Gaussian input, Z-matrix of N, CA and C with variables (Angstrom, degrees):
# hf/3-21g

backbone

0 1
 N
 C     1     B1
 C     2     B2     1     A1
 N     3     B3     2     A2     1     D1
 C     4     B4     3     A3     2     D2
 C     5     B5     4     A4     3     D3
 N     6     B6     5     A5     4     D4
 C     7     B7     6     A6     5     D5
 C     8     B8     7     A7     6     D6
 N     9     B9     8     A8     7     D7
 C    10    B10     9     A9     8     D8
 C    11    B11    10    A10     9     D9
 N    12    B12    11    A11    10    D10
 C    13    B13    12    A12    11    D11
 C    14    B14    13    A13    12    D12
 N    15    B15    14    A14    13    D13
 C    16    B16    15    A15    14    D14
 C    17    B17    16    A16    15    D15
 N    18    B18    17    A17    16    D16
 C    19    B19    18    A18    17    D17
 C    20    B20    19    A19    18    D18
 N    21    B21    20    A20    19    D19
 C    22    B22    21    A21    20    D20
 C    23    B23    22    A22    21    D21
 N    24    B24    23    A23    22    D22
 C    25    B25    24    A24    23    D23
 C    26    B26    25    A25    24    D24
 N    27    B27    26    A26    25    D25
 C    28    B28    27    A27    26    D26
 C    29    B29    28    A28    27    D27
 N    30    B30    29    A29    28    D28
 C    31    B31    30    A30    29    D29
 C    32    B32    31    A31    30    D30
 N    33    B33    32    A32    31    D31
 C    34    B34    33    A33    32    D32
 C    35    B35    34    A34    33    D33
 N    36    B36    35    A35    34    D34
 C    37    B37    36    A36    35    D35
 C    38    B38    37    A37    36    D36
 N    39    B39    38    A38    37    D37
 C    40    B40    39    A39    38    D38
 C    41    B41    40    A40    39    D39
 N    42    B42    41    A41    40    D40
 C    43    B43    42    A42    41    D41
 C    44    B44    43    A43    42    D42
 N    45    B45    44    A44    43    D43
 C    46    B46    45    A45    44    D44
 C    47    B47    46    A46    45    D45
 N    48    B48    47    A47    46    D46
 C    49    B49    48    A48    47    D47
 C    50    B50    49    A49    48    D48
 N    51    B51    50    A50    49    D49
 C    52    B52    51    A51    50    D50
 C    53    B53    52    A52    51    D51
 N    54    B54    53    A53    52    D52
 C    55    B55    54    A54    53    D53
 C    56    B56    55    A55    54    D54
 N    57    B57    56    A56    55    D55
 C    58    B58    57    A57    56    D56
 C    59    B59    58    A58    57    D57
 N    60    B60    59    A59    58    D58
 C    61    B61    60    A60    59    D59
 C    62    B62    61    A61    60    D60
 N    63    B63    62    A62    61    D61
 C    64    B64    63    A63    62    D62
 C    65    B65    64    A64    63    D63
 N    66    B66    65    A65    64    D64
 C    67    B67    66    A66    65    D65
 C    68    B68    67    A67    66    D66
 N    69    B69    68    A68    67    D67
 C    70    B70    69    A69    68    D68
 C    71    B71    70    A70    69    D69
 N    72    B72    71    A71    70    D70
 C    73    B73    72    A72    71    D71
 C    74    B74    73    A73    72    D72
 N    75    B75    74    A74    73    D73
 C    76    B76    75    A75    74    D74
 C    77    B77    76    A76    75    D75
 N    78    B78    77    A77    76    D76
 C    79    B79    78    A78    77    D77
 C    80    B80    79    A79    78    D78
 N    81    B81    80    A80    79    D79
 C    82    B82    81    A81    80    D80
 C    83    B83    82    A82    81    D81
 N    84    B84    83    A83    82    D82
 C    85    B85    84    A84    83    D83
 C    86    B86    85    A85    84    D84
 N    87    B87    86    A86    85    D85
 C    88    B88    87    A87    86    D86
 C    89    B89    88    A88    87    D87
 N    90    B90    89    A89    88    D88
 C    91    B91    90    A90    89    D89
 C    92    B92    91    A91    90    D90
 N    93    B93    92    A92    91    D91
 C    94    B94    93    A93    92    D92
 C    95    B95    94    A94    93    D93
 N    96    B96    95    A95    94    D94
 C    97    B97    96    A96    95    D95
 C    98    B98    97    A97    96    D96
 N    99    B99    98    A98    97    D97
 C   100   B100    99    A99    98    D98
 C   101   B101   100   A100    99    D99
 N   102   B102   101   A101   100   D100
 C   103   B103   102   A102   101   D101
 C   104   B104   103   A103   102   D102
 N   105   B105   104   A104   103   D103
 C   106   B106   105   A105   104   D104
 C   107   B107   106   A106   105   D105
 N   108   B108   107   A107   106   D106
 C   109   B109   108   A108   107   D107
 C   110   B110   109   A109   108   D108
 N   111   B111   110   A110   109   D109
 C   112   B112   111   A111   110   D110
 C   113   B113   112   A112   111   D111
 N   114   B114   113   A113   112   D112
 C   115   B115   114   A114   113   D113
 C   116   B116   115   A115   114   D114
 N   117   B117   116   A116   115   D115
 C   118   B118   117   A117   116   D116
 C   119   B119   118   A118   117   D117
 N   120   B120   119   A119   118   D118
 C   121   B121   120   A120   119   D119
 C   122   B122   121   A121   120   D120
 N   123   B123   122   A122   121   D121
 C   124   B124   123   A123   122   D122
 C   125   B125   124   A124   123   D123
 N   126   B126   125   A125   124   D124
 C   127   B127   126   A126   125   D125
 C   128   B128   127   A127   126   D126
 N   129   B129   128   A128   127   D127
 C   130   B130   129   A129   128   D128
 C   131   B131   130   A130   129   D129
 N   132   B132   131   A131   130   D130
 C   133   B133   132   A132   131   D131
 C   134   B134   133   A133   132   D132
 N   135   B135   134   A134   133   D133
 C   136   B136   135   A135   134   D134
 C   137   B137   136   A136   135   D135
 N   138   B138   137   A137   136   D136
 C   139   B139   138   A138   137   D137
 C   140   B140   139   A139   138   D138
 N   141   B141   140   A140   139   D139
 C   142   B142   141   A141   140   D140
 C   143   B143   142   A142   141   D141
 N   144   B144   143   A143   142   D142
 C   145   B145   144   A144   143   D143
 C   146   B146   145   A145   144   D144
 N   147   B147   146   A146   145   D145
 C   148   B148   147   A147   146   D146
 C   149   B149   148   A148   147   D147
 N   150   B150   149   A149   148   D148
 C   151   B151   150   A150   149   D149
 C   152   B152   151   A151   150   D150
 N   153   B153   152   A152   151   D151
 C   154   B154   153   A153   152   D152
 C   155   B155   154   A154   153   D153
 N   156   B156   155   A155   154   D154
 C   157   B157   156   A156   155   D155
 C   158   B158   157   A157   156   D156
 N   159   B159   158   A158   157   D157
 C   160   B160   159   A159   158   D158
 C   161   B161   160   A160   159   D159
 N   162   B162   161   A161   160   D160
 C   163   B163   162   A162   161   D161
 C   164   B164   163   A163   162   D162
 N   165   B165   164   A164   163   D163
 C   166   B166   165   A165   164   D164
 C   167   B167   166   A166   165   D165
 N   168   B168   167   A167   166   D166
 C   169   B169   168   A168   167   D167
 C   170   B170   169   A169   168   D168
 N   171   B171   170   A170   169   D169
 C   172   B172   171   A171   170   D170
 C   173   B173   172   A172   171   D171
 N   174   B174   173   A173   172   D172
 C   175   B175   174   A174   173   D173
 C   176   B176   175   A175   174   D174
 N   177   B177   176   A176   175   D175
 C   178   B178   177   A177   176   D176
 C   179   B179   178   A178   177   D177
 N   180   B180   179   A179   178   D178
 C   181   B181   180   A180   179   D179
 C   182   B182   181   A181   180   D180
 N   183   B183   182   A182   181   D181
 C   184   B184   183   A183   182   D182
 C   185   B185   184   A184   183   D183
 N   186   B186   185   A185   184   D184
 C   187   B187   186   A186   185   D185
 C   188   B188   187   A187   186   D186
 N   189   B189   188   A188   187   D187
 C   190   B190   189   A189   188   D188
 C   191   B191   190   A190   189   D189
 N   192   B192   191   A191   190   D190
 C   193   B193   192   A192   191   D191
 C   194   B194   193   A193   192   D192
 N   195   B195   194   A194   193   D193
 C   196   B196   195   A195   194   D194
 C   197   B197   196   A196   195   D195
 N   198   B198   197   A197   196   D196
 C   199   B199   198   A198   197   D197
 C   200   B200   199   A199   198   D198
 N   201   B201   200   A200   199   D199
 C   202   B202   201   A201   200   D200
 C   203   B203   202   A202   201   D201
 N   204   B204   203   A203   202   D202
 C   205   B205   204   A204   203   D203
 C   206   B206   205   A205   204   D204
 N   207   B207   206   A206   205   D205
 C   208   B208   207   A207   206   D206
 C   209   B209   208   A208   207   D207
 N   210   B210   209   A209   208   D208
 C   211   B211   210   A210   209   D209
 C   212   B212   211   A211   210   D210
 N   213   B213   212   A212   211   D211
 C   214   B214   213   A213   212   D212
 C   215   B215   214   A214   213   D213
 N   216   B216   215   A215   214   D214
 C   217   B217   216   A216   215   D215
 C   218   B218   217   A217   216   D216
 N   219   B219   218   A218   217   D217
 C   220   B220   219   A219   218   D218
 C   221   B221   220   A220   219   D219
 N   222   B222   221   A221   220   D220
 C   223   B223   222   A222   221   D221
 C   224   B224   223   A223   222   D222
 N   225   B225   224   A224   223   D223
 C   226   B226   225   A225   224   D224
 C   227   B227   226   A226   225   D225
 N   228   B228   227   A227   226   D226
 C   229   B229   228   A228   227   D227
 C   230   B230   229   A229   228   D228
 N   231   B231   230   A230   229   D229
 C   232   B232   231   A231   230   D230
 C   233   B233   232   A232   231   D231
 N   234   B234   233   A233   232   D232
 C   235   B235   234   A234   233   D233
 C   236   B236   235   A235   234   D234
 N   237   B237   236   A236   235   D235
 C   238   B238   237   A237   236   D236
 C   239   B239   238   A238   237   D237
 N   240   B240   239   A239   238   D238
 C   241   B241   240   A240   239   D239
 C   242   B242   241   A241   240   D240
 N   243   B243   242   A242   241   D241
 C   244   B244   243   A243   242   D242
 C   245   B245   244   A244   243   D243
 N   246   B246   245   A245   244   D244
 C   247   B247   246   A246   245   D245
 C   248   B248   247   A247   246   D246
 N   249   B249   248   A248   247   D247
 C   250   B250   249   A249   248   D248
 C   251   B251   250   A250   249   D249
 N   252   B252   251   A251   250   D250
 C   253   B253   252   A252   251   D251
 C   254   B254   253   A253   252   D252
 N   255   B255   254   A254   253   D253
 C   256   B256   255   A255   254   D254
 C   257   B257   256   A256   255   D255
 N   258   B258   257   A257   256   D256
 C   259   B259   258   A258   257   D257
 C   260   B260   259   A259   258   D258
 N   261   B261   260   A260   259   D259
 C   262   B262   261   A261   260   D260
 C   263   B263   262   A262   261   D261
 N   264   B264   263   A263   262   D262
 C   265   B265   264   A264   263   D263
 C   266   B266   265   A265   264   D264
 N   267   B267   266   A266   265   D265
 C   268   B268   267   A267   266   D266
 C   269   B269   268   A268   267   D267
 N   270   B270   269   A269   268   D268
 C   271   B271   270   A270   269   D269
 C   272   B272   271   A271   270   D270
 N   273   B273   272   A272   271   D271
 C   274   B274   273   A273   272   D272
 C   275   B275   274   A274   273   D273
 N   276   B276   275   A275   274   D274
 C   277   B277   276   A276   275   D275
 C   278   B278   277   A277   276   D276
 N   279   B279   278   A278   277   D277
 C   280   B280   279   A279   278   D278
 C   281   B281   280   A280   279   D279
 N   282   B282   281   A281   280   D280
 C   283   B283   282   A282   281   D281
 C   284   B284   283   A283   282   D282
 N   285   B285   284   A284   283   D283
 C   286   B286   285   A285   284   D284
 C   287   B287   286   A286   285   D285
 N   288   B288   287   A287   286   D286
 C   289   B289   288   A288   287   D287
 C   290   B290   289   A289   288   D288
 N   291   B291   290   A290   289   D289
 C   292   B292   291   A291   290   D290
 C   293   B293   292   A292   291   D291
 N   294   B294   293   A293   292   D292
 C   295   B295   294   A294   293   D293
 C   296   B296   295   A295   294   D294

   B1=1.4468
   B2=1.5321
   B3=1.3291
   B4=1.4519
   B5=1.5138
   B6=1.3273
   B7=1.4464
   B8=1.5350
   B9=1.3407
   B10=1.4455
   B11=1.5206
   B12=1.3286
   B13=1.4527
   B14=1.5421
   B15=1.3262
   B16=1.4587
   B17=1.5077
   B18=1.3281
   B19=1.4365
   B20=1.5091
   B21=1.3153
   B22=1.4580
   B23=1.5180
   B24=1.3040
   B25=1.4558
   B26=1.5099
   B27=1.3369
   B28=1.4705
   B29=1.5075
   B30=1.3133
   B31=1.4763
   B32=1.5248
   B33=1.3129
   B34=1.4589
   B35=1.5126
   B36=1.3370
   B37=1.4655
   B38=1.5521
   B39=1.3224
   B40=1.4426
   B41=1.5379
   B42=1.3290
   B43=1.4728
   B44=1.5147
   B45=1.3243
   B46=1.4580
   B47=1.5381
   B48=1.3076
   B49=1.4718
   B50=1.5286
   B51=1.3295
   B52=1.4641
   B53=1.5229
   B54=1.3024
   B55=1.4577
   B56=1.5395
   B57=1.3222
   B58=1.4559
   B59=1.5103
   B60=1.3249
   B61=1.4598
   B62=1.5346
   B63=1.3299
   B64=1.4547
   B65=1.5460
   B66=1.3097
   B67=1.4641
   B68=1.5407
   B69=1.3419
   B70=1.4379
   B71=1.5246
   B72=1.3028
   B73=1.4582
   B74=1.5307
   B75=1.2980
   B76=1.4548
   B77=1.5176
   B78=1.3559
   B79=1.4531
   B80=1.5193
   B81=1.3376
   B82=1.4575
   B83=1.4907
   B84=1.3349
   B85=1.4609
   B86=1.5267
   B87=1.3343
   B88=1.4589
   B89=1.5341
   B90=1.3511
   B91=1.4539
   B92=1.5352
   B93=1.3380
   B94=1.4677
   B95=1.5061
   B96=1.3011
   B97=1.4413
   B98=1.5521
   B99=1.3272
   B100=1.4451
   B101=1.5342
   B102=1.2966
   B103=1.4667
   B104=1.5175
   B105=1.3211
   B106=1.4821
   B107=1.5345
   B108=1.3153
   B109=1.4715
   B110=1.5313
   B111=1.3285
   B112=1.4582
   B113=1.5071
   B114=1.3158
   B115=1.4676
   B116=1.5229
   B117=1.3379
   B118=1.4603
   B119=1.5256
   B120=1.3285
   B121=1.4619
   B122=1.5191
   B123=1.2982
   B124=1.4663
   B125=1.5107
   B126=1.3415
   B127=1.4807
   B128=1.5408
   B129=1.3379
   B130=1.4521
   B131=1.5252
   B132=1.3325
   B133=1.4609
   B134=1.5400
   B135=1.3533
   B136=1.4741
   B137=1.5039
   B138=1.3457
   B139=1.4415
   B140=1.5240
   B141=1.3294
   B142=1.4531
   B143=1.5220
   B144=1.3422
   B145=1.4631
   B146=1.5275
   B147=1.3281
   B148=1.4704
   B149=1.5432
   B150=1.3201
   B151=1.4444
   B152=1.5326
   B153=1.3063
   B154=1.4633
   B155=1.5486
   B156=1.3030
   B157=1.4557
   B158=1.5233
   B159=1.3021
   B160=1.4666
   B161=1.5189
   B162=1.3198
   B163=1.4428
   B164=1.5315
   B165=1.3268
   B166=1.4801
   B167=1.5290
   B168=1.3165
   B169=1.4751
   B170=1.5191
   B171=1.3352
   B172=1.4751
   B173=1.5195
   B174=1.3252
   B175=1.4528
   B176=1.5187
   B177=1.3185
   B178=1.4814
   B179=1.5330
   B180=1.3254
   B181=1.4727
   B182=1.5362
   B183=1.3331
   B184=1.4803
   B185=1.5351
   B186=1.3124
   B187=1.4765
   B188=1.5252
   B189=1.3246
   B190=1.4601
   B191=1.5460
   B192=1.3350
   B193=1.4758
   B194=1.5149
   B195=1.3324
   B196=1.4476
   B197=1.5083
   B198=1.3227
   B199=1.4560
   B200=1.5269
   B201=1.3264
   B202=1.4639
   B203=1.5221
   B204=1.3449
   B205=1.4621
   B206=1.5277
   B207=1.3433
   B208=1.4728
   B209=1.5328
   B210=1.3559
   B211=1.4542
   B212=1.5323
   B213=1.3460
   B214=1.4761
   B215=1.5208
   B216=1.3359
   B217=1.4728
   B218=1.5120
   B219=1.3404
   B220=1.4758
   B221=1.5125
   B222=1.3218
   B223=1.4646
   B224=1.5260
   B225=1.3152
   B226=1.4490
   B227=1.5390
   B228=1.3283
   B229=1.4643
   B230=1.5185
   B231=1.2933
   B232=1.4615
   B233=1.5291
   B234=1.3118
   B235=1.4750
   B236=1.5345
   B237=1.3265
   B238=1.4539
   B239=1.5473
   B240=1.3110
   B241=1.4757
   B242=1.5264
   B243=1.3198
   B244=1.4375
   B245=1.5365
   B246=1.3351
   B247=1.4581
   B248=1.5269
   B249=1.3282
   B250=1.4633
   B251=1.5265
   B252=1.3460
   B253=1.4622
   B254=1.5601
   B255=1.3312
   B256=1.4671
   B257=1.5207
   B258=1.3250
   B259=1.4550
   B260=1.5098
   B261=1.3121
   B262=1.4648
   B263=1.5257
   B264=1.3418
   B265=1.4623
   B266=1.5074
   B267=1.3261
   B268=1.4665
   B269=1.5271
   B270=1.3128
   B271=1.4564
   B272=1.5336
   B273=1.3302
   B274=1.4586
   B275=1.4984
   B276=1.3255
   B277=1.4846
   B278=1.5380
   B279=1.3009
   B280=1.4742
   B281=1.5262
   B282=1.3038
   B283=1.4590
   B284=1.5133
   B285=1.3306
   B286=1.4408
   B287=1.5265
   B288=1.3333
   B289=1.4557
   B290=1.5218
   B291=1.2823
   B292=1.4543
   B293=1.5106
   B294=1.3168
   B295=1.4643
   B296=1.4970
   A1=108.09
   A2=115.91
   A3=120.43
   A4=110.21
   A5=114.64
   A6=122.78
   A7=108.71
   A8=116.78
   A9=122.07
   A10=106.57
   A11=115.67
   A12=121.86
   A13=107.68
   A14=115.40
   A15=119.99
   A16=108.75
   A17=115.52
   A18=121.94
   A19=109.75
   A20=116.58
   A21=120.84
   A22=111.15
   A23=114.38
   A24=121.94
   A25=108.93
   A26=116.60
   A27=121.45
   A28=112.24
   A29=117.65
   A30=121.24
   A31=112.45
   A32=116.50
   A33=120.14
   A34=113.44
   A35=118.01
   A36=122.73
   A37=111.82
   A38=115.47
   A39=120.48
   A40=111.27
   A41=116.34
   A42=120.64
   A43=111.97
   A44=117.71
   A45=120.59
   A46=110.21
   A47=116.42
   A48=120.39
   A49=109.87
   A50=117.87
   A51=121.27
   A52=111.50
   A53=117.88
   A54=122.47
   A55=109.91
   A56=116.65
   A57=119.95
   A58=110.31
   A59=118.44
   A60=121.24
   A61=110.02
   A62=117.31
   A63=121.40
   A64=111.17
   A65=116.04
   A66=120.26
   A67=112.19
   A68=116.59
   A69=120.36
   A70=115.32
   A71=116.82
   A72=118.20
   A73=110.59
   A74=114.82
   A75=120.93
   A76=108.16
   A77=116.36
   A78=119.71
   A79=112.73
   A80=114.84
   A81=123.27
   A82=104.92
   A83=117.22
   A84=121.16
   A85=108.66
   A86=115.06
   A87=121.91
   A88=107.77
   A89=118.63
   A90=119.33
   A91=114.57
   A92=116.99
   A93=119.08
   A94=109.59
   A95=116.21
   A96=121.24
   A97=110.93
   A98=115.15
   A99=120.82
   A100=109.01
   A101=115.62
   A102=119.88
   A103=110.92
   A104=115.77
   A105=118.91
   A106=111.02
   A107=115.34
   A108=121.96
   A109=111.24
   A110=118.57
   A111=119.63
   A112=112.08
   A113=118.26
   A114=120.89
   A115=112.66
   A116=117.14
   A117=121.67
   A118=114.20
   A119=116.08
   A120=120.51
   A121=112.28
   A122=117.72
   A123=119.88
   A124=109.46
   A125=115.07
   A126=119.48
   A127=109.48
   A128=117.41
   A129=120.70
   A130=111.07
   A131=114.08
   A132=119.01
   A133=112.30
   A134=114.72
   A135=119.95
   A136=109.24
   A137=117.89
   A138=123.15
   A139=109.64
   A140=117.48
   A141=122.81
   A142=106.92
   A143=116.46
   A144=123.10
   A145=109.81
   A146=117.34
   A147=121.22
   A148=106.10
   A149=116.94
   A150=121.57
   A151=115.54
   A152=119.35
   A153=118.80
   A154=112.54
   A155=115.84
   A156=118.27
   A157=113.38
   A158=117.16
   A159=120.15
   A160=109.98
   A161=116.74
   A162=121.76
   A163=110.12
   A164=114.33
   A165=119.49
   A166=111.32
   A167=115.11
   A168=119.60
   A169=111.36
   A170=116.34
   A171=119.46
   A172=111.09
   A173=116.83
   A174=121.60
   A175=110.80
   A176=115.18
   A177=119.96
   A178=111.95
   A179=116.65
   A180=120.42
   A181=110.81
   A182=115.81
   A183=120.30
   A184=110.82
   A185=116.99
   A186=120.17
   A187=111.21
   A188=116.63
   A189=120.70
   A190=109.75
   A191=115.63
   A192=119.88
   A193=110.71
   A194=118.03
   A195=121.23
   A196=111.43
   A197=117.24
   A198=120.92
   A199=110.70
   A200=116.82
   A201=121.48
   A202=111.90
   A203=116.96
   A204=122.14
   A205=113.42
   A206=116.91
   A207=122.43
   A208=111.47
   A209=115.60
   A210=123.33
   A211=108.46
   A212=118.33
   A213=119.72
   A214=111.56
   A215=115.74
   A216=122.24
   A217=108.55
   A218=115.53
   A219=121.94
   A220=108.41
   A221=116.45
   A222=121.36
   A223=108.88
   A224=115.13
   A225=121.80
   A226=107.39
   A227=117.44
   A228=119.67
   A229=111.55
   A230=116.19
   A231=120.25
   A232=110.70
   A233=115.90
   A234=120.35
   A235=111.45
   A236=116.10
   A237=120.44
   A238=110.33
   A239=113.42
   A240=120.78
   A241=110.31
   A242=117.71
   A243=120.77
   A244=112.78
   A245=116.18
   A246=120.33
   A247=111.18
   A248=116.41
   A249=120.73
   A250=110.57
   A251=117.09
   A252=120.61
   A253=111.12
   A254=115.55
   A255=119.68
   A256=110.26
   A257=117.94
   A258=121.27
   A259=111.47
   A260=117.77
   A261=119.77
   A262=111.21
   A263=116.29
   A264=119.66
   A265=113.34
   A266=117.87
   A267=122.31
   A268=111.40
   A269=116.96
   A270=120.32
   A271=112.35
   A272=114.79
   A273=120.60
   A274=116.80
   A275=116.46
   A276=119.89
   A277=107.74
   A278=116.08
   A279=121.04
   A280=109.88
   A281=117.76
   A282=119.82
   A283=111.75
   A284=117.16
   A285=124.20
   A286=109.96
   A287=115.64
   A288=120.86
   A289=108.01
   A290=117.38
   A291=122.11
   A292=109.08
   A293=117.01
   A294=122.91
   A295=108.95
   D1=140.26
   D2=178.94
   D3=-116.93
   D4=143.10
   D5=-176.33
   D6=-129.90
   D7=141.11
   D8=172.75
   D9=-114.86
   D10=127.06
   D11=178.11
   D12=-108.51
   D13=124.38
   D14=-179.38
   D15=-117.89
   D16=125.90
   D17=-176.98
   D18=97.82
   D19=-160.31
   D20=179.48
   D21=92.02
   D22=-177.18
   D23=-178.37
   D24=-87.75
   D25=129.48
   D26=-177.33
   D27=-60.72
   D28=-34.99
   D29=-179.28
   D30=-71.66
   D31=-19.79
   D32=-176.73
   D33=-99.12
   D34=8.47
   D35=-179.30
   D36=-54.64
   D37=-44.61
   D38=-179.78
   D39=-63.35
   D40=-41.34
   D41=178.07
   D42=-64.88
   D43=-38.38
   D44=176.26
   D45=-61.12
   D46=-43.42
   D47=179.68
   D48=-63.63
   D49=-43.43
   D50=-178.91
   D51=-64.50
   D52=-39.19
   D53=178.90
   D54=-64.88
   D55=-43.69
   D56=178.05
   D57=-64.62
   D58=-40.78
   D59=178.14
   D60=-62.19
   D61=-39.91
   D62=179.54
   D63=-65.71
   D64=-26.26
   D65=178.36
   D66=-93.12
   D67=6.49
   D68=174.40
   D69=85.49
   D70=24.42
   D71=178.14
   D72=-134.83
   D73=155.37
   D74=178.59
   D75=-95.24
   D76=141.13
   D77=-175.18
   D78=-126.53
   D79=144.16
   D80=166.93
   D81=-114.66
   D82=134.44
   D83=-177.57
   D84=-120.26
   D85=128.39
   D86=176.66
   D87=-122.08
   D88=87.33
   D89=-177.40
   D90=-75.36
   D91=-23.12
   D92=176.45
   D93=-142.25
   D94=166.68
   D95=-175.34
   D96=-78.67
   D97=128.77
   D98=174.72
   D99=-134.05
   D100=52.74
   D101=-176.59
   D102=111.66
   D103=-176.50
   D104=-177.88
   D105=-66.83
   D106=116.88
   D107=-174.04
   D108=-70.51
   D109=-31.04
   D110=-177.08
   D111=-64.86
   D112=-23.74
   D113=177.52
   D114=-82.82
   D115=-20.24
   D116=-175.70
   D117=-95.10
   D118=-20.03
   D119=-175.16
   D120=-63.59
   D121=-43.89
   D122=-176.20
   D123=83.95
   D124=-139.33
   D125=179.06
   D126=-133.89
   D127=74.22
   D128=177.79
   D129=-76.88
   D130=172.31
   D131=177.04
   D132=-84.25
   D133=-18.48
   D134=-172.38
   D135=-158.73
   D136=142.34
   D137=175.29
   D138=-119.81
   D139=132.79
   D140=178.52
   D141=-114.98
   D142=125.52
   D143=176.62
   D144=-108.83
   D145=117.27
   D146=171.36
   D147=-86.86
   D148=98.54
   D149=-166.10
   D150=-71.88
   D151=-22.95
   D152=179.49
   D153=-74.58
   D154=-24.94
   D155=-171.87
   D156=-117.18
   D157=25.48
   D158=-177.85
   D159=-129.71
   D160=145.48
   D161=-179.33
   D162=-77.51
   D163=157.48
   D164=178.30
   D165=-63.21
   D166=-33.86
   D167=179.07
   D168=-63.66
   D169=-40.12
   D170=178.53
   D171=-69.49
   D172=-40.13
   D173=177.12
   D174=-59.04
   D175=-48.93
   D176=-179.74
   D177=-61.15
   D178=-40.81
   D179=179.03
   D180=-65.74
   D181=-42.63
   D182=179.89
   D183=-65.74
   D184=-42.66
   D185=179.26
   D186=-66.35
   D187=-34.87
   D188=178.46
   D189=-64.80
   D190=-45.67
   D191=178.62
   D192=-66.30
   D193=-38.81
   D194=-179.58
   D195=-65.11
   D196=-41.90
   D197=179.93
   D198=-67.80
   D199=-38.87
   D200=-179.52
   D201=-65.21
   D202=-38.86
   D203=-175.39
   D204=-103.44
   D205=5.03
   D206=179.83
   D207=55.80
   D208=55.28
   D209=-179.68
   D210=-106.69
   D211=131.92
   D212=175.83
   D213=-68.60
   D214=144.62
   D215=-178.36
   D216=-124.98
   D217=133.77
   D218=173.24
   D219=-114.25
   D220=131.13
   D221=177.11
   D222=-107.24
   D223=127.46
   D224=-179.25
   D225=-128.69
   D226=131.00
   D227=179.00
   D228=-70.03
   D229=-51.20
   D230=-175.59
   D231=-79.36
   D232=139.46
   D233=177.83
   D234=-103.50
   D235=29.31
   D236=-176.63
   D237=-84.10
   D238=162.76
   D239=178.64
   D240=-63.17
   D241=-41.60
   D242=-179.17
   D243=-66.05
   D244=-34.39
   D245=176.21
   D246=-65.70
   D247=-40.47
   D248=178.71
   D249=-66.57
   D250=-43.60
   D251=178.19
   D252=-61.37
   D253=-43.03
   D254=179.93
   D255=-64.22
   D256=-41.96
   D257=178.92
   D258=-63.39
   D259=-45.65
   D260=179.04
   D261=-64.57
   D262=-35.66
   D263=177.50
   D264=-66.62
   D265=-36.77
   D266=-179.42
   D267=-71.42
   D268=-22.79
   D269=-179.70
   D270=-99.19
   D271=21.57
   D272=172.06
   D273=79.63
   D274=15.33
   D275=179.06
   D276=-102.19
   D277=90.30
   D278=-179.67
   D279=-77.83
   D280=146.24
   D281=-179.29
   D282=-64.65
   D283=133.16
   D284=177.51
   D285=-81.48
   D286=-42.17
   D287=-179.36
   D288=-127.23
   D289=153.24
   D290=179.84
   D291=-82.57
   D292=135.17
   D293=-179.23
   D294=-96.97

């Protein structure tokens, strides 16, 4: 399973990827805007938006790509590690290894 994380803390990008790997999914993390996001997303199985730390332009681009490719989107206010773990757990992705 592949996941795209948009927003969040730039310093925690590596931790987001490690948590997703521990839950059995591959992650791409885009903490800030570096061009049109809808062209970089690709076709993941799931998109996570950390809404407190993301620009409206990135949200609009992500939602446009999600609608075009029929990708589910989860919006989370907090960009913390525990919020990401809880979100992955609620979507049926149980941790494979303990972090």
